[in-house]
C-alpha positions in Angstrom: 83.1 32.5 -66.9 79.7 34.2 -66.0 77.9 31.4 -67.5 79.7 28.7 -65.6 79.2 30.7 -62.4 75.6 30.9 -62.9 75.3 27.1 -63.7 77.3 26.5 -60.6 74.8 28.8 -58.5 71.8 27.1 -60.1 73.1 23.5 -59.4 73.9 24.5 -55.6 70.3 26.0 -55.5 68.7 22.8 -56.7 70.9 20.6 -54.4 70.0 22.7 -51.5 66.4 22.3 -52.2 66.7 18.6 -52.5 68.6 18.4 -49.3 66.1 20.6 -47.3 63.2 18.5 -48.7 64.9 15.3 -47.4 65.6 16.7 -44.0 61.9 18.2 -43.6 60.7 14.5 -44.3 63.3 13.1 -41.7 62.1 15.6 -39.1 58.5 14.9 -40.0 58.8 11.3 -39.6 61.0 11.5 -36.3 58.2 13.7 -35.0 55.6 11.2 -35.8 57.6 8.4 -34.1 58.3 10.4 -31.2 54.6 11.5 -30.8 53.6 7.8 -31.1 55.8 6.7 -28.4 54.6 9.6 -26.0 51.0 8.7 -26.8 51.4 5.2 -26.4 53.0 5.5 -23.1 50.2 8.2 -22.1 47.5 5.6 -23.0 49.2 2.9 -21.1 49.7 4.8 -18.0 46.1 6.2 -18.3 44.7 2.5 -18.5 47.2 1.6 -15.7 45.5 4.3 -13.3 41.9 3.4 -14.8 42.3 -0.3 -13.8 43.7 0.7 -10.6 40.7 2.7 -9.8 38.3 -0.1 -10.9 40.1 -3.3 -9.2 42.6 -1.8 -6.9 45.3 -3.5 -8.8 48.2 -0.8 -9.4 51.0 -2.7 -11.0 51.9 -3.0 -14.7 51.7 -6.7 -14.6 48.1 -6.7 -13.5 47.1 -4.0 -16.1 48.6 -6.4 -18.6 46.8 -9.3 -17.3 43.5 -7.4 -17.5 44.4 -6.2 -21.3 45.1 -10.0 -22.1 41.6 -11.1 -20.6 39.9 -8.6 -22.9 38.4 -6.9 -20.0 35.9 -4.3 -20.9 35.1 -1.7 -18.3 31.5 -1.6 -17.3 29.3 1.7 -16.7 29.2 2.7 -13.2 25.5 1.7 -12.7 26.1 -1.8 -14.2 28.9 -2.2 -11.6 26.7 -1.1 -8.8 23.8 -3.2 -9.7 26.1 -6.4 -10.1 27.6 -5.6 -6.7 24.3 -5.3 -5.0 22.9 -8.3 -6.3 26.0 -10.2 -5.5 26.1 -9.0 -2.2 22.4 -9.4 -1.2 21.3 -12.4 -3.1 22.8 -14.8 -0.8 20.3 -13.6 2.0 17.3 -13.9 -0.2 15.1 -17.0 0.2 12.6 -18.9 -2.0 9.6 -19.9 0.1 7.9 -23.1 -1.0 4.4 -24.0 0.4 3.3 -27.6 0.5 0.2 -29.3 1.6 -1.5 -32.7 2.0 -3.9 -32.7 -1.0 -6.4 -35.5 -1.5 -6.0 -37.6 -4.4 -9.0 -38.7 -6.5 -9.5 -41.7 -8.8 -12.0 -41.9 -11.5 -14.2 -45.0 -11.9 -17.6 -45.6 -13.6 -20.9 -47.0 -12.6 -23.9 -48.3 -14.6 -27.0 -46.9 -12.9 -29.1 -49.4 -14.9 -27.0 -52.7 -14.3 -29.0 -55.8 -13.8 -31.9 -54.1 -16.0 -32.7 -56.1 -19.3 -32.2 -52.9 -21.2 -29.3 -51.6 -19.2 -26.6 -52.1 -21.9 -23.4 -50.3 -21.4 -24.4 -47.0 -20.0 -21.7 -45.8 -17.9 -21.5 -42.6 -15.9 -18.0 -41.5 -14.6 -17.7 -41.0 -10.7 -14.8 -39.8 -8.4 -13.6 -41.1 -5.0 -11.0 -40.2 -2.6 -8.0 -42.4 -2.4 -5.6 -41.0 0.2 -3.6 -37.9 -0.3 -0.1 -36.7 -1.2 2.1 -33.6 -0.4 2.0 -31.1 -3.2 3.3 -27.7 -3.7 0.5 -25.3 -3.5 2.1 -21.9 -3.6 5.5 -20.0 -3.3 7.0 -16.6 -2.3 10.0 -14.7 -1.4 11.8 -13.5 1.8 15.0 -12.0 3.1 17.2 -13.1 6.0 17.5 -10.2 8.5 19.5 -11.8 11.5 22.2 -14.4 11.5 20.0 -16.9 13.5 17.7 -17.2 10.4 15.0 -14.5 10.9 13.2 -13.5 7.8 10.9 -10.8 6.5 8.2 -11.7 4.0 4.5 -10.7 3.3 1.6 -11.8 5.4 -0.2 -12.9 2.3 2.5 -15.6 1.4 1.4 -17.3 4.5 -2.2 -17.6 4.1 -2.5 -21.4 3.7 -3.7 -23.3 6.8 -2.3 -26.4 7.8 0.7 -26.1 5.5 4.3 -26.7 5.4 6.6 -23.8 4.8 10.2 -24.4 3.5 12.8 -21.8 2.6 15.4 -22.6 0.0 18.7 -20.6 0.2 20.6 -19.4 -2.9 23.4 -22.2 -2.2 20.7 -24.9 -2.4 20.2 -25.6 1.2 16.6 -25.9 2.5 15.0 -25.5 5.9 11.6 -25.6 7.4 10.4 -22.3 9.1 8.1 -21.3 11.8 5.8 -18.3 11.8 6.6 -15.8 14.6 4.3 -12.9 13.9 1.8 -11.5 11.4 1.5 -7.5 11.3 -2.4 -6.9 11.9 -2.4 -3.9 9.6 0.3 -4.2 7.1 1.2 -7.0 4.6 4.4 -8.0 6.8 5.1 -11.1 8.6 8.2 -12.4 10.2 9.3 -16.0 10.1 12.3 -18.1 11.5 14.5 -20.9 10.1 14.3 -24.0 12.2 17.6 -25.8 12.5 19.4 -28.0 15.3 22.8 -27.0 13.8 24.7 -23.8 14.7 24.3 -22.1 11.4 25.2 -18.5 10.9 23.1 -17.3 7.9 23.9 -14.5 5.4 21.8 -11.2 6.0 20.8 -8.2 4.2 21.4 -4.6 5.1 18.3 -2.5 5.9 18.3 1.1 4.1 16.2 4.0 4.8 13.0 4.4 2.6 12.4 8.1 3.6 15.4 9.1 1.4 14.1 7.6 -1.6 13.7 9.9 -4.8 11.8 9.7 -8.0 13.8 8.2 -10.7 16.1 6.6 -8.4 17.5 3.1 -9.5 16.0 0.1 -7.8 16.7 -3.7 -8.0 14.0 -6.3 -7.2 14.8 -10.1 -6.3 12.5 -13.0 -6.0 11.1 -16.3 -6.7 9.4 -15.2 -10.0 6.4 -17.2 -10.9 7.0 -19.6 -8.0 9.6 -21.2 -10.5 12.6 -19.1 -11.0 14.7 -18.6 -8.0 16.4 -15.2 -7.3 15.3 -13.5 -10.5 16.7 -10.1 -10.8 14.8 -7.2 -12.4 15.8 -3.5 -12.5 13.9 -0.3 -12.7 13.3 3.1 -11.0 11.1 4.7 -8.4 8.2 5.6 -10.3 5.8 6.9 -7.5 6.1 7.6 -3.7 3.2 7.7 -1.1 0.8 5.7 -3.4 -2.5 4.2 -1.8 -3.5 0.7 -3.1 -6.0 -2.1 -2.3 -4.0 -5.3 -2.9 -5.9 -8.5 -3.4 -4.2 -12.0 -3.1 -4.8 -14.2 -6.1 -7.3 -17.0 -5.4 -8.2 -16.0 -1.9 -10.4 -13.5 -0.2 -7.5 -11.6 1.4 -7.6 -8.0 0.6 -6.0 -5.0 2.3 -5.7 -1.3 1.8 -2.1 -0.2 1.8 -1.0 3.6 2.2 2.5 5.2 1.6 3.6 2.6 -1.0 6.5 2.8 -3.3 5.8 2.4 -7.0 8.2 0.9 -9.2 8.6 -0.2 -12.9 11.1 -3.0 -11.9 9.2 -6.3 -12.8 7.4 -7.8 -9.9 5.7 -11.1 -10.8 3.7 -13.7 -8.8 6.1 -15.4 -6.5 8.1 -12.2 -6.0 5.9 -11.2 -3.0 8.0 -10.7 0.1 11.1 -10.1 -1.7 13.6 -7.3 -1.1 13.6 -4.2 -3.4 17.5 -2.9 -3.1 18.9 0.4 -3.9 22.4 0.6 -5.6 24.1 0.2 -2.3 22.4 -3.1 -1.9 20.5 -2.1 1.1 16.7 -3.1 1.2 14.5 -0.2 0.8 11.3 -2.0 0.1 9.3 -5.2 0.4 7.6 -6.2 -2.9 4.1 -6.9 -2.3 1.8 -6.2 -5.4 1.5 -5.5 -9.1 -1.2 -4.1 -11.3 -3.2 -6.6 -13.3 -4.4 -4.2 -15.8 -1.3 -2.2 -16.6 2.4 -2.8 -17.8 5.4 -2.2 -15.4 3.4 -0.9 -12.3 4.6 -2.7 -9.0 4.4 -1.8 -5.7 6.6 -2.4 -2.5 6.1 -1.5 1.1 8.8 0.9 2.4 11.2 -0.9 4.7 10.7 1.9 7.3 7.4 0.3 7.9 8.9 -3.1 8.7 11.5 -1.9 11.1 9.0 -1.4 14.0 7.9 -5.1 13.5 11.4 -6.4 13.4 12.3 -4.8 16.6 9.0 -6.1 18.3 9.6 -9.5 17.3 13.2 -9.5 18.4 12.4 -8.1 21.7 8.9 -9.5 22.5 8.4 -12.1 20.0 5.2 -10.4 18.6 3.9 -7.6 16.8 1.6 -5.3 18.8 -0.1 -1.8 18.0 -2.0 0.6 19.9 -5.7 0.2 19.5 -8.4 2.9 19.6 -11.3 0.8 18.4 -13.3 3.0 15.9 -14.2 2.8 12.1 -13.5 6.2 10.6 -12.6 8.1 7.3 -10.3 10.9 6.9 -12.2 14.1 5.5 -11.5 15.2 2.2 -12.7 18.1 0.2 -15.2 15.9 -1.7 -16.5 14.7 1.6 -17.0 18.1 2.9 -19.1 19.2 -0.3 -21.1 15.9 -0.5 -22.1 15.9 3.1 -22.0 19.7 3.9 -19.6 19.1 6.6 -18.9 22.0 9.1 -14.9 21.3 8.9 -12.3 20.4 6.1 -10.0 18.2 8.2 -10.4 15.3 10.6 -11.3 11.8 11.2 -15.1 11.1 10.8 -16.2 8.4 13.0 -18.6 5.8 11.7 -18.2 6.7 7.9 -16.7 4.8 5.1 -14.6 6.6 2.2 -17.4 7.5 0.4 -19.3 9.4 3.5 -21.7 6.2 3.9 -22.3 5.0 7.3 -20.4 2.0 8.5 -22.2 -1.0 10.3 -20.1 -0.4 13.4 -18.7 3.1 14.5 -17.4 2.3 17.9 -16.3 -1.2 18.9 -17.7 -2.2 22.2 -15.3 -2.6 25.0 -12.5 -0.8 23.3 -10.5 2.3 24.5 -12.7 4.4 22.3 -15.9 3.0 24.0 -14.6 3.6 27.3 -13.6 7.1 26.6 -17.1 7.9 25.3 -16.5 8.4 21.6 -19.6 8.3 19.4 -20.8 7.9 15.8 -20.5 11.4 13.9 -17.9 12.8 16.2 -15.0 14.2 14.2 -11.3 13.9 15.8 -9.6 17.0 15.0 -6.4 16.5 17.0 -4.3 13.9 18.7 -2.1 15.3 21.4 -2.0 18.8 19.7 -1.4 17.7 16.2 -4.1 18.5 13.6 -5.4 15.4 11.7 -5.3 16.0 7.8 -4.0 14.3 4.8 -0.4 14.6 5.9 -0.9 13.6 9.4 -3.7 10.9 9.2 -4.9 9.4 12.5 -3.4 5.9 11.4 0.1 7.7 10.9 0.0 9.4 14.1 -1.2 6.2 16.2 2.0 4.5 15.1 3.9 6.8 17.0 2.1 5.7 20.0 2.6 2.3 22.2 -0.4 0.3 23.9 -1.1 1.9 27.4 -0.3 5.5 26.4 -2.7 8.1 27.3 -3.6 10.6 24.5 -5.7 13.8 24.4 -8.3 13.8 21.6 -9.9 16.9 20.5 -13.4 16.3 19.1 -16.0 18.2 17.2 -19.4 17.2 18.3 -22.6 18.9 17.3 -20.5 21.8 16.3 -18.8 22.2 19.6 -15.2 21.3 20.4 -14.6 18.9 23.6 -11.6 16.9 24.6 -11.3 13.4 25.5 -8.6 11.6 27.4 -8.0 8.0 26.1 -5.9 5.2 27.2 -5.0 3.3 24.2 -5.6 -0.6 24.0 -3.5 -3.2 22.3 -4.0 -5.1 18.9 -1.8 -8.1 18.2 -1.1 -9.7 15.2 
C-alpha cells in the first residue's frame, strides 16, 4: 500500500512538472507575440510621427504611401541643401558673351611665280573674309528684382562691343543692358531687356556679417562657361581675406579686402554667381579662385553689394565719396623699415612696401583743395582712429559725396586738422 502511494506521488510529481513546463512555454510564446505586436505598433506610430514632421502628412494612409515608395529619410543638411538650391536656382542666370569675330581664310602665293626657276614654291598667307558672331566668354549672375535686375562681377563685363545674353534655368534667354559698374569692387549691376511684362524669380539676400568659420555654403554657377547651374558645396574656410584678383586673358586686376574664403568648388564661369547659406540666402558673390592650390575659392560678402544695389535702384548709378589720394595703411613692418614716428594711420604718397608712389595727391580733388600733402599721415577721420580694424577705405564707405569730414593729420611730427568736403567718384 505504501509502495502504491509512493508510485502515485511520483507519478503526480512527474505529471506536474510536465504541465508546468508546457505552461511556461505557452506563457513565453504569448509574451513574445504580445511584445511583437506592441513593438510593431510602436515602430509604426513612430514612423507616422516622423513622416508627419518631414512631409506635413499626418494620416496613416500617407505614411503607408511613403513606405511603399521606399522613402528613405535624408539627413537634415542634405534636405537643407536641396531646398536651398531648389528655391534659388530659378533666379540664377548664365551670362553668355558673344562678339563679331573676323573670319580668316588661308591661301598660298608663289613669290617666284613667272621666274624660270620658280617651280612650285608656295608660301601660306591669310586674309580676312568677313566676320561671324562667336561666343567669347561666359559668367554667372543672380536676379535681385522682379523686373530683371541682376548682380554679377564687373570682370564678367570687360568685353567691349560685345553682346551679353542671359539664360534662365527654364531655358528662356534675354539680352541685357549694363546699368552700373562699381569703381572699387568687382561688382556690376545689369538688367534684362524685354518688351513683355515678365515677373522674374528672385533670390533672397542674407547678412554676410553673421558668417561663421565652418558654416556650410553652396555655390551655383555656369561652370567652365559650359555647365549651367552647377552646384557645389563646402564650408566657410576663412573671413576677412585680402587678395589680388586677375581676370584670365586680360590686364584687369583688382585688390580686394574683407573677402570670404571657401572650399566650395569655384571654377571659371562661376564668377558673379551666388554663394548661399543653408537658408537659401545669398551671402556672397563668387569672384575668384586660387590657381596654385586646391579648394581655395573666394567670394565678395553680399553686404558689399547692398549699397550698390540700393543706389542703382534709386539713382541708376553707383557713386562713392572721393578723397583723391594714394596711400597705404601703416603696419608694424612699415614702422620698422621706415623709422616712422607713429604705428597707425594712412600714409599719403606711399605704396604697401613703403616706396613712394608717382602721385600722392590728385590735382583738383577734395584732398588737393584741402591742402593735403605727400608724407602726411592721416590719423583720424571724424574722431575715429585709423588702424587695421578701421581702415580709411572702410570709414569712407560710411560717407556720401558732399559730406564734410574732419581729418587729424601728422605732418612734420605735429598734429593738425583739415576740414574736407568729399568729392564724387562714379563707376
